[in-house]
C-alpha positions as CSV (number, residue, x, y, z in Angstrom):
1,X,88.8,2.1,112.0
2,X,88.8,-1.7,112.6
3,X,91.4,-1.2,115.4
4,X,88.9,1.2,117.2
5,X,86.3,-1.6,117.7
6,X,86.9,-3.6,120.8
7,X,84.9,-6.5,122.2
8,X,85.1,-6.3,126.0
9,X,84.2,-9.5,127.9
10,X,82.9,-8.8,131.4
11,X,82.8,-12.4,132.4
12,X,84.6,-15.5,131.0
13,X,81.9,-17.8,129.6
14,X,82.4,-20.9,127.5
15,X,80.4,-20.3,124.3
16,X,82.0,-22.9,122.2
17,X,79.3,-24.5,120.0
18,X,76.9,-21.6,120.6
19,X,74.6,-19.9,118.2
20,X,74.9,-16.1,118.1
21,X,71.7,-14.1,117.4
22,X,72.6,-10.7,115.9
23,X,70.1,-8.0,116.7
24,X,71.1,-4.6,115.4
25,X,68.2,-2.4,114.5
26,X,66.3,-2.9,111.3
27,X,63.0,-2.0,109.7
28,X,60.3,-1.7,112.4
29,X,62.9,-2.2,115.1
30,X,62.3,-5.9,114.5
31,X,65.8,-7.1,115.3
32,X,66.0,-5.1,118.5
33,X,62.6,-6.4,119.6
34,X,63.5,-10.0,119.0
35,X,66.9,-9.8,120.7
36,X,65.6,-7.9,123.8
37,X,62.6,-10.2,124.1
38,X,64.8,-13.3,124.1
39,X,67.1,-11.7,126.7
40,X,64.2,-11.0,128.9
41,X,62.3,-14.2,128.5
42,X,65.4,-16.5,128.8
43,X,66.8,-14.4,131.7
44,X,70.1,-14.1,129.8
45,X,73.3,-12.8,131.5
46,X,75.1,-9.7,130.4
47,X,78.6,-10.9,129.6
48,X,80.2,-8.3,127.4
49,X,80.0,-5.4,125.0
50,X,81.3,-4.0,121.7
51,X,82.9,-0.6,122.1
52,X,83.8,2.1,119.6
53,X,84.2,5.9,119.8
54,X,82.0,5.9,116.6
55,X,79.0,4.4,118.3
56,X,76.0,6.4,119.5
57,X,77.2,8.3,122.6
58,X,74.5,6.8,124.8
59,X,74.1,4.7,128.0
60,X,71.3,2.2,128.1
61,X,69.9,2.0,131.7
62,X,68.6,-1.4,132.7
63,X,67.5,-2.1,136.3
64,X,69.5,0.9,137.4
65,X,72.7,-0.2,135.7
66,X,74.2,1.9,132.8
67,X,75.3,-0.2,129.8
68,X,76.9,0.6,126.4
69,X,74.8,0.7,123.3
70,X,76.1,-2.6,121.9
71,X,75.8,-5.5,124.4
72,X,76.4,-9.3,124.5
73,X,74.3,-11.7,126.5
74,X,74.6,-15.5,127.1
75,X,71.9,-18.0,128.1
76,X,72.3,-21.2,130.1
77,X,73.5,-24.3,128.4
78,X,70.7,-25.9,126.2
79,X,69.7,-29.6,126.2
80,X,71.3,-30.8,123.0
81,X,68.5,-33.0,121.7
82,X,66.6,-31.4,118.9
83,X,68.7,-28.2,119.1
84,X,71.5,-27.0,116.7
85,X,73.7,-25.5,119.5
86,X,74.9,-25.9,123.0
87,X,74.2,-22.4,124.1
88,X,72.6,-19.2,122.9
89,X,74.3,-15.8,122.7
90,X,72.6,-12.6,121.8
91,X,74.3,-9.5,120.4
92,X,71.9,-6.5,120.6
93,X,71.7,-2.8,120.2
94,X,69.0,-0.1,119.9
95,X,71.1,2.0,117.5
96,X,72.3,1.2,114.0
97,X,76.1,1.6,113.6
98,X,77.4,4.2,111.1
99,X,77.6,2.9,107.6
100,X,81.3,3.3,107.4
101,X,81.6,1.1,110.6
102,X,79.6,-1.8,109.3
103,X,82.4,-3.7,107.4
104,X,84.9,-3.4,110.2
105,X,82.3,-4.3,112.8
106,X,81.3,-7.5,110.9
107,X,85.0,-8.3,110.6
108,X,85.4,-8.0,114.3
109,X,82.3,-10.1,115.1
110,X,83.3,-12.9,112.7
111,X,86.8,-13.0,114.1
112,X,85.6,-13.0,117.7
113,X,83.0,-15.7,117.1
114,X,85.5,-17.8,115.3
115,X,88.0,-17.5,118.2
116,X,85.3,-18.4,120.7
117,X,84.2,-21.5,118.7
118,X,80.7,-20.2,117.8
119,X,78.9,-22.6,115.6
120,X,76.5,-20.4,113.7
121,X,75.4,-16.8,113.5
122,X,71.7,-16.1,112.9
123,X,70.8,-12.5,111.9
124,X,67.2,-11.4,112.3
125,X,65.9,-8.6,110.1
126,X,62.8,-6.7,109.1
127,X,62.1,-5.8,105.5
128,X,59.7,-3.0,104.4
129,X,56.1,-3.9,103.8
130,X,53.7,-1.0,104.0
131,X,50.6,-3.0,103.3
132,X,47.6,-2.3,105.4
133,X,47.6,-6.1,106.1
134,X,51.2,-6.2,107.3
135,X,50.2,-8.3,110.4
136,X,49.9,-11.3,108.0
137,X,53.3,-10.8,106.4
138,X,55.7,-13.5,105.2
139,X,59.1,-14.7,106.5
140,X,62.2,-15.4,104.4
141,X,65.7,-16.9,104.9
142,X,69.1,-16.8,103.2
143,X,72.2,-18.7,104.2
144,X,75.9,-18.1,103.5
145,X,77.1,-21.7,103.0
146,X,75.9,-25.1,101.6
147,X,76.0,-26.4,105.1
148,X,73.7,-23.6,106.4
149,X,71.4,-24.0,103.4
150,X,71.0,-27.7,104.2
151,X,70.0,-26.7,107.7
152,X,67.3,-24.4,106.3
153,X,66.1,-27.3,104.1
154,X,66.1,-29.7,107.1
155,X,64.0,-27.2,109.0
156,X,61.5,-26.9,106.1
157,X,62.4,-23.2,105.4
158,X,62.5,-22.1,101.8
159,X,65.6,-20.0,101.1
160,X,65.3,-16.7,99.3
161,X,66.5,-16.9,95.7
162,X,66.7,-13.3,94.7
163,X,66.7,-9.9,96.4
164,X,68.8,-7.4,98.3
165,X,69.7,-7.4,102.0
166,X,71.3,-4.3,103.4
167,X,73.0,-3.3,106.7
168,X,74.8,-5.5,109.1
169,X,72.9,-8.6,107.9
170,X,74.0,-8.0,104.3
171,X,77.6,-7.6,105.1
172,X,77.6,-10.6,107.5
173,X,76.2,-12.8,104.7
174,X,78.7,-12.0,102.0
175,X,81.7,-11.9,104.4
176,X,80.6,-15.3,105.9
177,X,80.3,-16.7,102.3
178,X,83.8,-15.6,101.6
179,X,85.2,-17.0,104.8
180,X,83.1,-20.2,104.6
181,X,81.3,-19.5,107.9
182,X,77.7,-20.4,108.7
183,X,75.5,-17.4,108.8
184,X,71.7,-17.5,108.4
185,X,69.5,-14.4,107.9
186,X,65.9,-14.7,108.9
187,X,63.7,-11.9,107.6
188,X,60.1,-10.9,108.1
189,X,57.8,-8.3,106.4
190,X,57.6,-5.3,108.7
191,X,55.8,-2.0,109.0
192,X,58.5,0.8,108.7
193,X,56.2,3.3,110.4
194,X,56.2,1.9,114.0
195,X,57.9,-0.8,116.1
196,X,56.5,-4.0,114.6
197,X,56.1,-6.5,117.3
198,X,54.0,-8.8,115.1
199,X,56.9,-9.1,112.7
200,X,59.2,-9.9,115.6
201,X,56.8,-12.6,116.8
202,X,57.0,-14.3,113.3
203,X,60.8,-14.3,113.5
204,X,60.8,-15.9,117.0
205,X,58.5,-18.6,115.7
206,X,61.1,-19.2,112.9
207,X,63.9,-19.3,115.5
208,X,62.1,-21.9,117.5
209,X,62.5,-24.3,114.6
210,X,66.3,-24.1,115.2
211,X,66.0,-24.0,119.0
212,X,63.0,-26.2,119.8
213,X,63.8,-26.6,123.5
214,X,63.1,-22.9,124.1
215,X,59.5,-22.6,122.9
216,X,59.2,-18.9,123.5
217,X,55.6,-17.6,123.9
218,X,54.9,-15.0,121.2
219,X,51.5,-14.0,122.6
220,X,52.9,-11.1,124.7
221,X,54.4,-9.6,121.5
222,X,51.1,-9.9,119.6
223,X,49.4,-8.0,122.5
224,X,52.2,-5.4,122.4
225,X,51.7,-5.0,118.7
226,X,48.0,-4.4,119.1
227,X,48.6,-1.8,121.9
228,X,51.2,0.0,119.8
229,X,49.0,0.1,116.7
230,X,46.1,1.4,118.8
231,X,48.2,4.2,120.2
232,X,49.5,5.1,116.7
233,X,46.0,5.2,115.2
234,X,44.7,7.3,118.1
235,X,47.6,9.7,117.7
236,X,47.0,10.0,114.0
237,X,43.3,10.6,114.5
238,X,44.1,13.4,117.1
239,X,46.6,14.9,114.7
240,X,44.0,14.9,111.9
241,X,41.5,16.6,114.2
242,X,44.0,19.3,115.2
243,X,44.9,19.9,111.5
244,X,41.3,20.3,110.5
245,X,40.6,22.8,113.3
246,X,43.7,24.8,112.4
247,X,42.7,24.9,108.7
248,X,39.2,26.0,109.6
249,X,40.6,29.0,111.6
250,X,43.1,30.1,109.0
251,X,42.3,33.5,107.5
252,X,41.4,33.6,103.8
253,X,43.8,35.9,101.9
254,X,43.1,37.5,98.5
255,X,45.7,38.9,96.2
């Protein structure tokens, strides 16, 4: 199945020394929200894609252009001062890959990034928090190597000591540990019942610690979160009203 996965580069771009942000879907669609927000706000260029016959058979239409479900974008070179990389690359998708494809997909990503001279991979992930106060959730981090853990320490980020991380992020971490490659996973509490833009905003604030020259404004994400939550509450209230009316009209049956 590994041979079926192909990374297609549409444009030759030097990404040596880059940081790759991995944004496959996670709880609350947090990873996809983060990656797509960065692509939009930084006006990143579509430079390639990951193809497989096992991916969701879908085209993503953006500005009238059909694109595959797993895409690669690159930003402009970054001023080095205060930043851990020379360039930012984002790998994003709106659809999670099949479970059986996760290991070969991670193998392909690590091999490609190594060949391209990528410095670090940062995976962003949501973790389930169904608390009514989820908008004030926490963030966490885990790193694959001593070098990456020192980077977390330098940025004042306390690494997670115990827990379980699933999906692409989990596979990336243990494969990178085996291969001695720097992978960092940033996680945020997220509401699994709706797209959680607040959780995404928290992760972008964490990313800004690594990429201080970007200073992405998270306020639009907060506003989007409030809009989404208002819509969900309204829909739930309407559904409750309809259910109540249906129950009141139901005939009473006696045996």
